[in-house]
C-alpha positions, 0 to 999 in steps of 0.5 A: 221591388226587388233588389239583387245585393250581392252575386256569386260564382259558386264551384265544387269545392273539391276537384270533378271530373273534367271532359265532355258528356254525350247528351242522350237524345232524349237531352238534345232539346231547344235550350231552356232552363226549368224555373221553380220557387220555394217560398218561406216563413220567417224564421230566427235561423234564416235572418243571419246565416241564409246565403252562407247556408245556401253557399257553402252547401251549394259547393258541396252538392255540385261534388256531386252533381258536378255536371250543373257547374258546367256549359253547353255547347254546340257540335254540329251546324246543326245544333246537336249540343254536349255538356263540357264539365269543366267546374266553371260553377253556378250563380247565386244572387242575394236580393231584398224585396219591399213587398211582403210575402202576402203581397204575391198572394197565391204566388201564381206564375205571373211576371211579378214572379219572375223577380224572383227567380234569375234570368238567363240572356238568352238573346245576347249571352253565347250559350257556351257562357250560359250558368246551367243553374242560377239560384235567387235567395231573396228576403221578403221585408217581413222576414221570409225567403224566397229560393228562386231556381232556373236550371237548365232543362238540357242536364236535367228533368223536373225529377231530377231538379227536384232530387237535387235541391232535395239533396243540397238541402240535406247537406245544408242540414248538415250531413256529410254525404250522400247515401249510396243510392242517392249519389246521382248517376251521370252517364247518359248512354243509359238512354242514348240510342246506337241505332237510326232505325225505329219500329215505328212513326212517331207523329209527336216528331213531325209538324204539325203534330197537333190540331189547329183551330179549324179553319186555320193553317197555322196557330200564329194568330191564336199566339198572339193572344192575350193570355192570364195565369192562375191557380186553382187548388183541390182539397183531398176530398175533391179529388177524391170526388173526381176519382169516385166520379171517373170511375164510378161512370168508367168505361169498361177498364182494367183498373181504376182510374188514377188521380192524375187521369181524373183530374186531368179528364177534369182540366180538359173537359172544363177548358173545352167548356171555357172555349166551345163558345168561340169555336166549333162543337166538332174542334179537334183537340189534343192533350200533351203529356210529359210523362216520366219514363224510368220505370216504362223501360226495361230495365228500368232507369234508376231513379238516381239517374240524373239526366232527361228520362221523359217522353212526351205523348199525346192523347188520341184526337179527340172533338169538344163535343166528345169531350163535353157531353160525355162522361168524365170517364171518356176524356179520362180513357183518352189520357189513358190511350195516351201514356199506355202507349209509352210500351218500353218498345215505343221508348227505344223506337222513339229514341231511335227515331230521335237518333235518325233525325239528329243524325239527318237535321241536327238538333231533333225539332220538337222543342219543349215549348212548342206551342201546345195552345187552343184548341190543345193543352199540355198538362204536366204533373209535378204531384210526386215531386219532392219539393216540400223536403228541400228544408235547407234549416229554416223549415219546410217550404210553405209553398213550392211552386213553377217559375213561368207557364210557356203560354196558352194551354200549359198546365201543371199539377203539383202537390199542395203544400199541406202534404194531405192529398190536395194539389194546386194547378197552374193554368195558362190560357187565353185570358177571356178562356181563364175567366170562363174556365176558373168558373166552370172548374168548381161548378162541375165538382159543386165546390167553391175555391178555397183559400190558397194565400200563403200567409194563411198556411 
């Protein structure tokens, strides 16, 4: 049982800019929080000063990341948002857990993990009162620690969130200041479109933008079905084996498939196999991919841009039978065809399309938590995020993972804790499909699931 023993409101330690911050079209999503956990083994330094180290360094990093200490407000009847920089502060909690670290197994994002992450009361608390950042430091009975983070997705994307945590940890370790290239950029005009005349149509903003189960006109029945979550691991050798498999039987392409393309293709193929017994072989299916666009724009967006610089894209529609019966390269090529559409021209047009939608309808129609479940999947990637650099003075985390998945069909590929090229993947699928998927996943690469219990790391 997790018991909160203390709570604090932490504000920037120095005066910060006041006033409103205009949000870009990409920021204008349905408000929700990105959640993550950073797990640490017992360390003598963490037994006495952990909460003070977090609290003091948090007040320092908020001088740089002052928007996180602010609040959102709606500026149109339709729901468009604005960020108020008012230094109201972030919420920090201290908690004790009767459990051992090992009691959480592999820290899969189950309901039990939710107790390690502070929650936002979306239902009854007015939007204007939501803290944009909440942190919980939980001490396990064995002496280990967990830092649970909930950070508002309207303000930051995954890269910016993890960069914030990395730099916060840097100050906790004793750094006086951030380097010039680390200082976050909050000016959203970099991705703010002044136009409302897109060059092309954008299916992902239209409803529905993904196929339903054959014979159904909506996904309401699928959403009612029970789901389960799991973590699976691929060693470095298994990742390389998938890449080799995808590229040995590849279609005509100009360059080798990446590790993301190979892993995502394998996931898609195995999920289609796990679902096929219940559905027609000609069932249409797509993959939704959330992609960082910082390096896809011309000029590129700086890595220290602290807003949302992501864009969701859908693969071309395929059928279960096509994904299952063709070589792995077939699915990998569909993944590539989706992401390669994200050119500078396409992204600028999408921003213009969003600007038009927001002008006409208020908050943009697509929500980050839209249902992308059966027969489709969402495959995100945290492989390049600097989670394991979050050393607050107790050593590097032994596990960094997602705090929750939005529902059926959601998956995230994460860097493994060993730092050797292995990956850990979090999945949420309908319960019968998950059990079938777990079995197929390793049969396809002729390997057993390695032990990823945190206590063994």
